[in-house]
N, C-alpha and C positions, 0 to 999 in steps of 0.2 A: 535603630541599630544599637545593640548592646555593646558596651565597652568591656574588653577583657584585659586582664593585667598579668604581667610576668614579673618575677623578681630576679635580679641579677645576683649571681653568686660571687664569692670572693675571687674566683678564677675567671670571672667575666662571662660565665655561661648563663643561659636563660632556658626556661621551659616554655615551649610553644603550647598554648592552650589547645585542648582537643578540638574546639570549634574552628580554630584557625587551621590546624592540621588537616581537618576534613575539607575545609573550603579550598585549601591549596593542594590537596591530594598529596601530602607528603608523609613520610614515615622515617624510620631509622635509616641513616645513610643518605637521605635526600640533601641536596644542596640548595641553599636559599641565597638570593641576591638582595643586597641592600642598596637603595638608591636615594640620594638626597634630592628633595624637591622643595626648594625654599627652606621653610622651617619645619618641614615634614620629612619623615623617612618612609619610603615605600619598600615593602618586603614582598618578594615574589619567588616562586619556584624557578630555579635556574633552567634556562632552555625553553621557557614558556613565553612566547612573544605574542603581542597583539598583531592584528592585521595591519595596523598603522605602522608598527615597528618594521614589519617585513616590507611593506610598501615603500617606506622611507629608505630602507637599505637598498632595495632594488632600483628604485626610480628617484634618486636624489635630485636629478635635474629633469625638467620636463622634456619630452621628446621633441626633436626638430620637426617643424611642420613641413609637410611635403605635398606636392600637387598630385593629381591623378596621373599626369604624364610621368612624374618621377617614379611613382609606384609601378606603372606599367613597364617602364624602362628597367627597373630593378628586377621585376619578374622575368623579363626577356633575358637579361644578363644571367640570371640564375639558371634558367632553362638551357641556355647555350652552353654554360659551363658544365652543367650536370650531364648533358647528352653529347658533349664534344667527343669526337673520335680521336684517339691518340695515334 
Protein backbone atom coordinates (compact mmCIF):
# COMPACT_ATOMS: atom_id res chain seq x y z
CA UNK A 1 0.00 0.00 0.00
CA UNK A 2 1.37 3.37 -0.96
CA UNK A 3 1.61 6.19 1.56
CA UNK A 4 0.17 9.56 0.61
CA UNK A 5 1.10 12.84 2.25
CA UNK A 6 -0.69 16.08 3.07
CA UNK A 7 0.71 19.40 4.21
CA UNK A 8 -0.95 21.45 6.94
CA UNK A 9 -1.42 25.14 6.16
CA UNK A 10 -0.92 27.98 8.64
CA UNK A 11 -4.72 27.97 9.14
CA UNK A 12 -4.68 24.26 10.09
CA UNK A 13 -6.17 23.08 6.81
CA UNK A 14 -5.07 20.06 4.80
CA UNK A 15 -5.62 18.84 1.27
CA UNK A 16 -6.99 15.33 1.07
CA UNK A 17 -5.14 13.43 -1.66
CA UNK A 18 -7.18 12.33 -4.69
CA UNK A 19 -6.65 8.62 -3.96
CA UNK A 20 -8.02 9.05 -0.42
CA UNK A 21 -11.00 11.12 -1.63
CA UNK A 22 -11.87 8.41 -4.13
CA UNK A 23 -11.60 5.60 -1.58
CA UNK A 24 -13.76 7.49 0.93
CA UNK A 25 -16.14 8.71 -1.81
CA UNK A 26 -15.96 12.29 -0.55
CA UNK A 27 -15.98 15.65 -2.27
CA UNK A 28 -16.59 19.32 -1.52
CA UNK A 29 -18.84 19.71 1.52
CA UNK A 30 -18.31 16.16 2.78
CA UNK A 31 -17.81 15.70 6.52
CA UNK A 32 -14.93 13.57 7.81
CA UNK A 33 -14.69 12.01 11.26
CA UNK A 34 -11.38 11.69 13.09
CA UNK A 35 -10.96 8.99 15.73
CA UNK A 36 -7.91 8.27 17.84
CA UNK A 37 -6.94 4.61 18.17
CA UNK A 38 -3.88 4.43 20.40
CA UNK A 39 -1.10 6.20 18.54
CA UNK A 40 -3.03 6.24 15.22
CA UNK A 41 -5.73 8.53 13.84
CA UNK A 42 -8.53 6.99 11.81
CA UNK A 43 -10.30 9.18 9.26
CA UNK A 44 -13.63 8.13 7.78
CA UNK A 45 -16.57 9.67 6.03
CA UNK A 46 -19.18 10.77 8.59
CA UNK A 47 -22.26 8.59 8.72
CA UNK A 48 -20.50 5.56 7.29
CA UNK A 49 -20.54 2.86 9.91
CA UNK A 50 -19.39 -0.73 9.74
CA UNK A 51 -21.71 -3.62 10.48
CA UNK A 52 -19.81 -4.12 13.74
CA UNK A 53 -20.59 -0.51 14.80
CA UNK A 54 -24.29 -1.00 14.04
CA UNK A 55 -24.45 -4.39 15.78
CA UNK A 56 -22.76 -2.97 18.89
CA UNK A 57 -25.18 -0.04 18.99
CA UNK A 58 -28.26 -2.24 18.60
CA UNK A 59 -27.21 -5.23 20.68
CA UNK A 60 -24.97 -3.87 23.42
CA UNK A 61 -26.11 -6.63 25.80
CA UNK A 62 -26.73 -10.24 24.75
CA UNK A 63 -30.42 -11.21 24.68
CA UNK A 64 -31.92 -13.02 27.65
CA UNK A 65 -32.17 -16.76 27.03
CA UNK A 66 -35.72 -18.09 26.81
CA UNK A 67 -37.19 -21.55 26.69
CA UNK A 68 -39.56 -22.82 24.01
CA UNK A 69 -42.41 -22.59 26.53
CA UNK A 70 -41.54 -18.91 27.16
CA UNK A 71 -41.69 -18.21 23.40
CA UNK A 72 -45.01 -20.01 22.96
CA UNK A 73 -46.52 -18.14 25.91
CA UNK A 74 -45.31 -14.81 24.47
CA UNK A 75 -46.88 -15.60 21.09
CA UNK A 76 -50.15 -16.55 22.77
CA UNK A 77 -50.17 -13.27 24.78
CA UNK A 78 -49.51 -11.26 21.64
CA UNK A 79 -52.31 -12.97 19.69
CA UNK A 80 -54.79 -12.53 22.56
CA UNK A 81 -53.96 -8.83 22.78
CA UNK A 82 -54.04 -8.35 19.02
CA UNK A 83 -57.42 -10.04 18.55
CA UNK A 84 -59.09 -8.95 21.81
CA UNK A 85 -62.54 -7.51 21.40
CA UNK A 86 -63.19 -4.24 23.11
